[in-house]
N, C-alpha and C positions, 0 to 999 in steps of 0.2 A: 245886074243882080249883085248885091253886096256879098263878099266872101264871108261865110259864117265863121271860119276859123279866125280871120282877122278881127271879126266882131268880138268873139270870145276873148281873144288876147287883149283887145283894148279894154274890155270890161274888167278882166283880171287886173290890168295895170291901174285902172281907175279906182276900184273899190277894195282890192286885196282879196286873197284866197278865202279867208274865213267869212267875210261878208258875202262873197260870191256864193259859197256853198250854203250859207243861211238862206239866200234867196232861192237856191235850188230846192232846199227842203220845204220852203214855203210854196213851191209849185209855180215858180215864175219862169218867164221865158225871155230870150233875147229877141227883140223885133228885127225883122229884115225887110227889105223892099219887096215889091211885087205882091203885096197883100199876103205875105207869108211870115212865119216866125219860126224860130228854132227853139225847141224846148230842150233845156239842158237837164240831164238826169245824172245821178251819181252811182257808179259802181266801183267801189274803192275810191280812187281818185281819177279814174278814166272818164273822159267826157264823151257823152253820146248825144247825137242830134236826132230829133224827131220833128219832122215838118208838120206844121199845123196851119190850116188856112183860116183867115179871118174874113168877116163879112166885107170889110173894107180895108184900105191901107192902114197899117198900124200908126197910131198918132205919135208914138214916141219911139222912133227907130233907134236901135242900139241901146235901149235901156230896159230894165226889168219890166215885164208886163204879164199879168195873168192871162193865160190863154183862154179863148172863148169857144171856138167851134172846131170840132174834129174834122180832119180832111175827108173822112168818109161820112157821108150824110146817112143817117139812120132814120127809117120810118118806124111806125108802130109795129109792123110785122117783124122787122129786124129785132126790135127790143123784145117782142114776145118770144122769138126764137131763143135769144140769150137767156131770158127768164126761165123758160121751160128746161133748157139744157142745164142750167144751174141746179135745178131740182132733180132732173131725170136724165142723167148723162147717157144711159143706155137705151133711151127711147128709140124706136124704129123710125125710119124716114116717113113711113106712112102715118104712124101715130102722131109724129111731130107736125106733119102737114095738116092733119085733121084738127089738131089743137089750135093752130094759128089760122085756120080757114083758108088754106091754099091747096092746090093740087100738088102731088109729090115732086114733079119736075121743077117748077119754079121755087118750091121750098128748098130743094136740094141746091139749086143755083145760089140762092141767098146764103145758105149755110156755107157753101164753098167760098163765097166772097168774104164772109165774116172771118173764116179761117185764114184766108189769104191776107187779109188786112191786119191779122194779128190780134183781133179782138177775142178770138178763142185760142188759147195757148195750148190746150190739150184736154184730155179726158182721163178720169181716174175714179177708182172705187173708194168709198169711205169705209174704213175698217173699224169694227166694233172691238176696241182693245179689251174691254171687260170680258169678252168671250174668248179672247186669244190667250191672255196670261195676266197675272197680277202686274199692275203698273201704277206709276205716279207721274203726273204732269207738273212741271215746275217752270215758272217764269223767273228769269234772272235779269235784273238791270245791272249792266256791267260798265265799268269805266276802265280805260286803258291808261297806262302810265305816261306814255309819250305821244303827244298829239302832232305827229308828223305824218306826211303822206305815206312814207314807208311803213310806219307802225300800223296805220289803219289797214294797209294792204296785207301786212303780215298776219294781223289778227283775223281778218276776213278769210284769208286763205286757210288759216288754222281751223276755222269753224267748219270748213268743208270736210275735214278729216274726222270729225266726231259724228258718228251715226246717231247718237242720242240727241244731238242738237237738230231738231226737225225744222226749226225756223230761226232766223236771226234778222233783226231789223236795225239799221243805223238810225239814231235819234238826233233830233236837233234840240239843243237846250238840255241842261242837266246831265244825265248819264249819256254815254256814247252809244250803247247798244242794248237792245232787248232780245233775250234769248228765250226760246221755248224748248224745253228739254223733256223728253219722255224716257223714263228708265224704269227698272223693276221695283225699286223701293228707295227710301230716303238714304239708306246707307250707300246704295249704288250711286245715287246722285252726288253725295259728298265725296265719294272716291273719284268721281269724274271731275269735280271742281278741284280737288287736290292735284289730280293729274294735270289739269290746265295750268295751275299755279306753278307746278314743278317744271312744266314744259317751257316756261318763260315766253309765252306768246304775247305778253304785254298786259295781261289782266292784272289790275292793281287793286280794284275794289268792286264788290258785288253785293247785291241784296237779293234774298231768296223769297219767292212768293209761291207757296204750295197751293195747288188747285184742290179744293175740297169737294166740289161738285160742279158739273157743267150746268149752266143756267140757259145759255143759248149758244147753239153751235150750227155751223154749216149754213148760215143765213145767206140768202141771195143778196147781191149788191143792190142798193136802193136806186134802181135805174131811173125812176121818176124824179127822185130828188136830185141826182147827179145831172140829168139832162135838163131839169128845170133850172139848176144853177147855171148851166151852160147857156141857156136861152136868156137868162137875166144879165149875164156878164157883157 
């Protein structure tokens, strides 16, 4: 078995850090022996490994390759469970089993396997903010001044400290991050941005996009599309 850490180091040395992370953002993987691969994901600049099984041995060992098949084989009932839970997180075990056409015990067993595999990360309520208080949602494309690993880590750590930043994504190409901010009004939003600029967390340029109305929210992932793409790869 090829050591995945040495593979990553060789790939870093060959293509350089920026090309490496561009391949990461493109959803590529480093191939390993024994019909497996290691998917490289980015959290700050820490490297994480997720093993993915292929139908056969990878054709291009130690080079970027789009992954094809998840290690956990899903059948239609597993997909149905995921789809139902996406829409109805509080559904009872009995009702879930009835919806997917299983008795409660095997349905529960499948659910536990999905949770253990990490396909279900958690359960939560969707809050109607209109009924809670006046609010505004703003998307912000942000660029940081210094493109070093330490600067990326510092900015991402800073995002955890702002409760108004409800989501933050690292981007490939163009701007560095996309922020989703929820606050009481536009004045409060601008005060937050001013605070970020004064805090010297690395924010150098930003563009503001104010949400005027929701058009589509809380959509379930397109399971058929994603799994269809997996089968074609």
